[in-house]
N, C-alpha and C positions, 0 to 999 in steps of 0.2 A: 512103804518103807519108813521107818522112824528117822527123826533128825539125827539121833545118836548113830544110827547105821550110816547115814550120809557122812557124818563127821569122820567115822572110822574109815570109810572108803576114801574120803579126801586125804586123810593121813597116809594111808597105804599108797595112794596114787602119787602124792608129792614126795614120798620117800623112795619112789622108783624112777624118778626122772632127774635130769640135770637142769638146775634152775639158773638161767643167765639173764633174768630181768634186772634192769638197772636200778629199780627202786625197792628191791626186797633183799632180805638177808635171813639167815637161819638163827633161831634162838638156841642157846645152850640148854642142856638139861637143868642147870641150876636156875636159869632165868624162868624156864617153864615151871619149875617147882614153886618159885616165888609167886608166879601168876595164878597158880592153882591153890594157893594157901588160903587160910581163913581171912586174910586181909581183903579178899575179893568182895566181902559183904559188909565191910566196916567203913566208918567215917572218921575223919579227923579234920577239924576246922578251928584254926586259931584266929581269934579276934582280939586285937589290942594286947597280944602277947599271952592270952589265956585260951586254952582249948575248951570249946563248949561241949565236947564229948568226953565221957569217961572211957577207961580201958585203952588209952592211946599211948601208954608210956613207951612201949617198944617201937611204935610207929614214929614217935617223936625222935627217938634215937636214930632210926633209919633215915628220917628226914634230914637230920643234922649231918650224919655221916655222908649221905649222898651229896649234899651241896658242898661239903668240904672236899670230897674227892673230885667233884667236877671242877672246882676252882684249881685244884692241884693239876688235874689233867690238862686243862686249857690255859693255865697260868693267868686266870682272871681274878679280879678282886671280888666280883659279885656273880651269883648264879641263881636262876629260877628254873626249876625242873618240873613244875606242876602242870604246865599246859598240856592239854590232851592230844595235841597234834602240832606239827610244824606250821600248819595254816593258822592255828590259834596263837602260836608263838609270834607269827608275822603280824597278826592283828594287834597283839599287845605292844609289840615293838613300834609299829606305826602310830598307834594311839599315843605313845609316849613321846613322840617327837613332833606331832602335828601342830602347826601354828598358822601358816599361810594356806594350809590344806592343799599342798601340791608336792608330789614326789616324782622322781625319775626312776625308771626301771627298764630292764632289758625286754624288748618286745618278744611276743610268742614266736613270731616268724624267725627270730634269731636264737631260738632255744630258751627264751625267757619263760618264767612261770606265768601261766595265763590268769592266775588269780589277781594280779595287780592291775589288769586292764579289763575293758569290755563290760563294765557294769557289774563287776564282782566285788572285790574288796573296796575298789574306788567308790562304788555306789553305797555299800554298807557303811563305810567310814567317812563318806562325803569328802573325798579328795580328788583332785585332778591328776591323772597319770600322764607323764611326758616320756616318750621313748628315748632311751639312751642311744645315741648314734652308733651303729654297728657296721662292720664289714664281715659278713658271714657270721661266724661265732666269736669274732674278735671286736673289742671296743675300739672305736675311732676316738682316740684320746683328745686330739685337737677339736674334733666335733663336740665331744663331751664338754670341754671347757666352754666352747662357744654357747652351747645350749644352757649350760649351768649359769653362765654369766647373765644371759637374757631372762631366763625363767626364774632363777633364784628359788629353787624348791626347798622344802623343809629337809629333804633327804635324797640321797642317791642310794638306791637299793641294788646291790650286786647279787649274783647267784643265778643259776639257770637250771632248767629241767634237762636240757641238752648241754652238758657241762664237760668240756674236755681240756681247758687250759686255765692257768692261773691268771690273775689280774696284776697289773702294775699298781699295787695299792699305794705305794709311796707317792706316785704322781696323782692318783685320785685323791689322796689325803690332802695334798697341797692345793688342789682345786677346791676341795671342800672347805679348807681353812680360809682360803682367799675370799670365798663368797658366803661364809658362815652357814655352811650346809652340813648336816649330819651324814655320816657314812654308815649304812646298815649292810651287813653281809649275811645273806640267806644261804647258809651252808647245808641246806637239807640233804643234798645229794653227796656232799663231800665231807660231812662232819667227822666220820671215822678216819678219813685220810688226814684231815687237819689234826685230829687228836693224836694220831700216830706220827705226826711230823713229816709225812711223805708228800704233802701238797699244801701250798699256800701257808707256809709256817709263820707268816707275818700277819695272818688274818686278825688275831686278837690285838696285835700291836697297833694296827692302824684303824681298826673299826671302832665306831662308837658303840655299836651293838652287834654282837655275833649271835645268830639264832639259827634254828633249823629243826628238822625231824630226827628222831633217834633210832631209825630202823632201816636205813638204806645201806650206807657203808658203816654205820655204827652197829653195835651188837645188841641194841635194846629192842623192846617191844615198841609198837607204834605209839608215838608221843612227841612232845616238843620240849625244847630247851632254849634258854636265853642267857647270854653272858655279857657283862660290861665291866669296864674299869672306872666308870663314872658314877659316883654315889648319888648325884642328883638325878641322873637318868634311871638309876636303879630304884629310887624312890617313886618315880613315875611308873616304872614297870610294875612295882608292887601295887601301886594305886589302881592300875588298870587290870589287875588280875582278879582276885576274889570278888564275886558278885557282879563283875562287869563282863568278863569273857569266859569264866568258868566258876563252878562252886566246888562240888566234890571232884577230886582229881584222881580217883580210882587208885586206891592204896596198893592193890596187888600189882597193877601196872607200874606204879612208882617203885615198889620193891624190886620188881624185875629189872627196871632201869638201873637201880642202885647196884645190883649184881653185875649188870653189863658194864657199868662204869669201872668197877673193880677189875673186870676182865680186860678192859681197855688199858687200864693203868699197867697191868701185868704184861699183856701181849700186843698192845696196840701198835707199837713201833715195828715189830716184825711183821705183823699182819698187813699194815698199811703199805709197807715197803714191798711186800710180795704182791699185793693187789696192783700197784702201779707197774711193777715189773711184768706181771702176767699180762696186763692190758697192753703194754707197749709191745711185748713179744707177739701177742695175738694180732694186734693191728698191723705190724710189719709183715707177718706171715699171710694175713688175709689180703693185704695190699698186693703181694706177689702172686697170690693164688687167685688169678682172674680179676684182680682189682675189685674185690668185694666190698671194700669200705669206701665211704664218700671221699673223693679226692680232696686233699688239703687237711684231712683229719688224722693222718697217719701218726702225727706227733702228739697224740693224746697223752695227757699227764694224769688222768684220773682213772676211774673204774669203767669208763664208758667208751664204747666203740659205736660209730654211726655207720650203718649199712648204706651201700651205694644203691639208691633206688633205680638208677638207670641199668645197673648190672642185673638187678632182679627182673626188671621189665624184659630184658633180652632173653631171660630164661623162663618167661611166662608167669612171673610172680609180681605182686606188689607187697608192701609191708604186711598187710593183713594176711594174705594167702600164704606168704612165706612163713609167717609165724604159725599159722595153722599146720603147714607141712612139717615144720620143725617139731611141733607138739606131737604129731603122729609118730615121730621118730624119738620121742622121749626127751626133747630139749625144749625148755620153755623160754621164749623171748617175748618182749612186748610187741605191740602192733603199730608202733610209730617209728621203728627203725633203730632203736637203741639196743645194745647188747652190753651186759655188765659182767665183770669178773669177780665181784666181791664175794658172792656166795660160793662159787667154785674154789676160790682161794681158801676160804674157810674150810672147805671139804678136802683140802690138801691136794688139789688138782693143779698141776703145773705143765702138763703136756700141751702147750699152746699150738704147736705145729699140727698135732693130731686133731685138736679142736677145729683148727682152720680147715684141715682136710675134710672133716665131717661137714662143716658148713658148705664147703665147695661141692662135696659129693651130693648132699641133699638138694642143693640148688640145681644140680644136673640130674636129678631124679634117680640117684644111685641108692642102693640099700646099704646103709651104714650101721645096721643094728648090732653087728658083732663088735665093732669099735666102740659104740656107745655103751653097750652092756658091760664091756670090759672096764670102762671108766666107772660106771655106776657100782660095779662089784667092789671096786677098790676105794670108794669114797669113805672117808673117816673124819669126823668133825674135830677140828683143832681149835686152839686158843680159848680154852675154858678151864 
């Protein structure tokens, strides 16, 4: 079988399921058009204000328009949208603040991004990682100040892979100002919700740098984005970009992101509000439906729901086997217990009680194919 045949099979398969993975979203036809354009085989590279390639006049216009729209969307003074991933955006942001070579971040055991610990970015960029004190998925703010005062890191990095609540950014900002610490906000999972004003609407106000990936709750292809209101920090960000963390930034991907930003400017507020509404409704329904979500996470404020592993164990599953069982029934979830509502919201699905019943039914080994197929038949992409 040829690779093209496999791609076509993949497309047909993923168009026939309900995707509820917390780290994915659907691209609009216009974003896909941009990504399949002639830009996919071209280069553009400005050095000292001059492009070393010819034939780039339209790309340069796309570049300018994209950054202006990002600044409008996030109400930021400066933006950098060329990083090829959220991870690379994190690298650039951390490089731009390192001095004492020490940062604080949320540990993986409390839902934090594993890239900041354990010989990953800390080894590559040569910094020490200090855990932010947590109580479950919540920051212990008194503990945070105590550790910050003794460790005096270059930065406190917020943001989680398991992300269900906003932070008290005003208080964290006060701690950072008191001990001369930078505040970095990794918005990879919640970027689209912040853009739409439905979650952590003070992120840009209090953060020195806001960064993240552009494909989870945002409408874009996989990539990274960085924003700041500090011109000196932005100079550092630019200094740590070309030839240090990337070179070619994939023009077709960038063009796809540009269209996604336009879609967010037009539809982001409605979309983000509906994502949060759907998540809350689904969480409450699943909490009543056999206590299927992790106790204490019913008040989720984002796109994420966290499954109750103890509930699954009593029904003969763990996170991996339940994900496999769901996939057999045409619902895709990840294998670490997260469930996301961002893509189903974009597909105009709002029947959260029915979704809850489907999860409950599958966990009890019931055949829910009629209910699932009825939802799939009615899916229609919105917000483009």
